[in-house]
N, C-alpha and C positions, 0 to 999 in steps of 0.2 A: 281696893288695890293698893298694896303697900310697896310693891317692888319698884326699885329705881329704874325708870325707863329711859330717861335722857342721860346718856353717858357718852364719852368719846369712843367707847368700844364698839366696833362694828357688830351687827347681829349675824351670828353664825349657826344658829340652831332653829329648828322648827318651833321649839317652845318659846324662844325669844320673839319670833315673829308673831306667834299667837298672843303673847302678852301685850305686844304693841297694838295688835288688832282689837283687843278687848277694850282698849282706851279710845272710845269712840271720838273721832275728830281730833285726837291727840290732846285732850283737855289736860290730863295729868302730865303728859309729856312736856307740854309748853310751860306749865306751872313749875315743873322741876327745872326747866331750862333757865328760868329767871333767877333761880337760886344757885345755879351751877357756878362753881369757882373756876376761874380761868387760871390755868397753869402758865403764868406769865413767862417763866424761865424757858419752859418747853416751847411756848409760842415764839419767843424771841429767837430761840435756836432754830426752829423750823423755818422762820422767815429768812434768817441769815444763810441757811444751807440751801434753800430751794428757790428763793426769789433772786433770779440771775440778772445779768446786765441788761438784757433786752427789756424786761419789764421795768426795771429801775430807770432806764433811759427814757422809755415811753412816758413814765410819770413825770420825769424832770423836764423833757422838751415840750410837753403840752403847752401850747401858746394861749390856751383858754379863748380861742377865737370863736368857739361855738359853731364851727362849720359842721360838727357832728349832730347838732341839735335836731334839725329837721329830718335827719336820717332815721330818727328813733320814733317808732309808732307810739311809745308811751308819752313822749314829749308832745306829739301832735294831738293825741286824744285827751290830754290833760291840760288843755287851754294854754299850751306853750309854757308850762310851768318850768322855770329855770332849774329847779332842783331835779328835773327829769332829763337834763342834758347829759349824755353819756360821760363826758369828761368830768362833770361835777360829781356824778354818782360814783365814779371810781376813785376820784381824788379824796372824797370825804369818807371812804371806806378803806380800801386797800392802801391808798396813799397815806392816810392818817395812821393806819395800823403800822406802817413802816416808820413813819416819823416818830411815833411813840415807842418804837422798838418792842412792840408786844405788851406794853404796860397799859392794858385795857381791862375793863370789867365785862360782866355778862351783858349788861345793858348795851354796851358798844358792839359786842359780838352779835347780838340780836339785830341791831341796826344794820350791821353788815349782811346778815342773813336776809333781812327784808329786802335789801337792795339786790343782792346776788340772785335771789330766786323770784322776788316779787316785782322787780323793776328792770329786769334784763333777761332775755331769752337766749343770750349768747349767739344771736343770729349773725353777728359780725358785719352787719350792714354799715355801721358807723365807720368801719375801717376803709370802706370804699371812698368815703368823702373826706377823710382826714388828710390835710396837706402834708403831714409828717408820717403818714402810714401807720398811725397808732391804732391798734386793734383792741378796743375796750372789751369786746366779747371774749377774747383770749385771756385778758387780765381777770375778768369776772370768773372765767373757768378756773383760773389759778386760785382765786379767792375762795371759790366753792371747795376746792381741795383742802385749803387751810381750815376752813370752817368745818368740813366733814371730820378732819382729823381731831378737832377739838370738841366735837359733839354738838355744834350749833347748825343743825340742818333741819329742814321741815320734816315733820312726822312721816308723811308719805314717802319722802325720799329715803328716810331711814329704813322703812319697810321694804321699799323697792330694792335697795342695795342688799338687804338681807335675803330677799327672795332669790336674787342672782347667786349669792354665795351658797345658799342652802339647796336650791332646786336647779341651779344652772339656767334659770329663766326668770323673766320679770314677774311671773305669777306662779302659783303653786301647781305647776304642771309637771307630773312625774314622767319618767321614761315610758311607763306603762300607759299613762294617759295619752301621751303623744302617739304611740304606736296604735293604740285602740282607735284614736280619732282618724288616723290614716285609713285603717281598715273599714271603719264606719263610713267614711266618705266614699270609698270605692263601692261599698254595698249600696249606698244611697243612690248612686248614679249609674250602676251597671245595667239597669233596664234600658236607659237611653244610650249608654256608651258601653257595649258588651265587653270590649277589650281594654277598658280603662284599668290602669294600675298606678299604685304609688310605691315604687320599688324602694326598699329600705336596705341600706348598706351594700348596694351593688357596686362592686369594685370596677375601677377603670371606666366609669361612665363619662360621657362627654360633659354632663352638667350635674353638679351637686347643688340642690336647692336648699336655701336656708330662709327662715321666716320669722315672724313675730308671734310670741307666745299668746298674744291676744287673739290671733286667728284660731289657735287651737282651743282656747278657752271660750271665746265669744263669737267668732266668725268662721266656723269650720268650712263654710261654703267657699271661702277664699282659697282654701287649700285644694278643694275639688276643682275650682276654676283654673288654678295654676296647673293642676294635673291634666285637665282637658286640653289646655293650650300646648303643653308639652307633647301630649298624645297626638294632636292633629298636625303638629309640625314634625312628627317622627323623631323627636328628640330622645336620645339615649340618656336618661336622667336617673337620679336617685336622691334620696334624703338620708342623712346620717341618723343613726339611732341616738347618738349623743353628740352635742355640738350643733344642733339644728337651730337653736335660738340665736337670732341675729341682732337682737336689740340690746341696749345697754342703759338701763336706768342708773347703773353705777356711774356712767358718764355724767348724767344729769345731777347725780348726788355729789360728784367730786370724789368718788371712791376709786382712786387710781389703782389700788391693788385689786379691787373687784373687777375693774375694766380689764386688767391683764388676765385674770382668770377666765373671763368671758371669751376673749379673743383666742386664748390658748386652747380652749375647748374646740372652737371651730377649726383652728389650724391643725389640731390633733386629728380631727375627723378627716381633713385633707390628707394627712400623712397615712391615715389608716385605709381609706378607700380610694385614694388616688384619682380624683376627677381631673379632667382637663381644665374646666372652668367652674367657678362658683357663681351662681345667680342669687341675688338677695331680693326679697319681696319689696312691695311698694312701701318703703319706710325710709325716711331721710336720715334720722340720727343713727339707725342701725348701720347704714352704709358708711357714714362718717366714722363710727366707732370701730368698724371692722376693717375698713379699707384705707381711710385717710389717717386717723390717729392710731388705729389698731396695731399696725406693724411695729411702731415704736414701743407700745405697751408690751408687745410680745417679744421684744428684743431682736427684731429683724434688722440686721446691720444695713441692709439695702434700703430700708424704709418702704419696702414693697411687701404685699402679702405673698405667700408661697406659690400661689398660682394666680392666674388672671381672675379678678372679681368683676362682675357686671351688676349694676343696679338693674332692677326689672325693666326700667324704661329703655336701657341700652339693649337688652335682649329683645324686647318687643320691636323696637325700631329696626334691629337687624333682621328679625323674622319677616317684617313687612317689606323691607327693602329687597330682600333676597327672594321674595315670593313664597316663602314657606308658610306664611300666614296671609291668607287672602280675605279681603273684606267685601261683602255683598254691597254694591253701591246703593241698592234700594233700602238697606238697613242703616246707612250712615246717619249720624245725628243731624236732624233738620233744624232744631231750635238753635238760637244763638248760644254759643258756648264760649267759656273762657277757661284759662288754665292757671292753677296755683303753682308757683315755683317753690319747691322745697329748699329752704336755705342750705341744708346740709349736703345736698348733692348737686344743687345748681350753683349758688354763689361759692360754696366751699369745695366743689369738685368739677365744675364746668360742664354739667350735663344738660344745660338748658336747650341745646339744639336737638337732642334726642327726643325730648317731650314734644317739641314743635313738629318734628318729623312725623311723629305718631298722629298728631292732630290733623296733619295734612291728609292722612288716610281715612280718618274716622268722622270728621266734622265738616259739614258743608258751610257753616257760618261761624268760623272761629274768630273771636275777638280778643285781642291782647289787652291785658291790664296795663295801666299806666301808673308807675313805671313797670317794666317787665324784666324777665331774665335775671341777670346778676344784680340788677338794681331793684328788683321787686321787694316788697316789704314782707317781713315775717307774717305768718298767718295770725299771730297773736297768742298762740298756745304752745309754742315750742319750748325747748329747754327744760321740759318737765312741768311748765306752768299749768298745762291742762289739768294735771292731776293733783294740784296742791290746794286744798280747801281754804287754807289760811289766806291765800291771795286770790280767791275767786272774784272778788269785787274788782281788783286791779286788772285781772285778766279780762273780765267782761267789758270794762271800759276800753281796754286796748283793742278788743275785737272790732270795734267800730271803724277803725282805720281800714281794715280789709273789707268790711261790708261796703264802705263807701267806694272802694276800688271796684268791687264787683258790680255795684249799682251803675257806676259810670260806664261800664261796658254794655249795659242793657242785656247781659246774658241771663238765660233761664236755666243754665246748667254749668256747674263748676267741676272741672276734672281735677281730681286731687290725688296724685300718685304718691301719697305719704299718709301714714296713719295719724300723726299729730295734726297735720293740716286738715284731714278728713274730720277729725274730732272737733277741731276749732270751728270749722265752717258749719258743721252740724249744730254745735252749741250756739253760734252767733245767730243762726236762723231762729232758734228757740228764744234766746234772750231778747232779740229785737223783733220777734213776732213777724218774721218774714216768711210768707207761705208760698211764694211764687218762684222760688229758686231751688233747684235740686242740686245734688252733689254726688259724685261717684268716683270710686277707684277705676282703674283701667280694665281689670280682669272681667268684671261682669259685662261691661260694654262690649269687649272683644268677643267673649263667648256668644253673645247675642248676635253679633254682626258677621262672624266668620263664615266663610264658604267651606263646607266640610269636604275634604278630598274624597274621591270616589272609593278609594281603597280602605277608608276608615268606616267600619260598621257603625251605624247610627240608627236609632229608632226614635221617631217622634213620640213624645209623651205629653 
């Protein structure tokens, strides 16, 4: 393989993605990265033009008090290593990059990459404890953007960004694949649910549902379960033909142009089919990328999406509260349960009460993690870390913090309304050979527990 794989140019073709995928584990990609020349003039110019007063003020007012240290699960799981303190990690990377005014080499840029993706998940927990309100996670997100633009990003993130740019999804799912999966899921479940539908491009629906490409590629039953819950609640809903993918590996990659493209596809679907509300699947970063950060990437002057967006936990809580979704008391969870708070819609969008409202309906023995809610720790795999092979060892060490939290509750089931949290908890059980704890999204639990209204045709299978 002689082609130059590691360059600052984003991947925009299927051929480019395939070439990267042929390089197993990114061996050649990382070898080329070590030899890549840094355009110091362009880097200095980018820093001068994009690193604004807030970031520069944060870096200068940091008192090095280490109040952020214990907030970071990397610090806690690495024997309180001072080089894992959030303030240290950002000062020796972005801070140094600014002090040198971009006069750095590939070795230094790789050091920045290792910190930005291998030592931080951008969970923003450190900001909760900083006496000056410094948000190191936001600064690391900015650093990721600089590194992306200059070609110093993990191999998997380069591929993920390319997938979004080429396919409009984080995986190679075409429009045909998407529509065929919807049709297949209806066929698979019609014996049990004779009137089940997954309407595509239905105009003026009450709800437009957007989801995660991994559900189409690997977990299609998740789509069917969502359809069943919309069906039994008599929700007038639809999915778009294009703009259905709610996730954003481009956000993890620091590909801000790609982020804008993703959000605009979803917002274009809203303009096209005119739903009243958009509901997004059980995914944390998808919600943040589309609802919290997305309006700014899409140029929305108000800072709001064009219609109301609800994370799936908000929609479920509303359905339970209004009685449109009823739970059979005999089928509620009996074993001790706990709840994982997704950083991106709990700490970063204040939806922690919605998840707890749901738990009050479905679990008889709910046990909070300590800490909980806005103060809960990252699962250990967020920010793209789950999918980066180069930092698998670092991630696996970090997972121990969440496992200790779960063990302390005595729970036998962890409810994880987020794809990355689900993956991290699944992997930690394997890495640490924990065989007595289960984990689940909300949808399969709700489908198993619901009381089916009399007017909904249903056959036991």
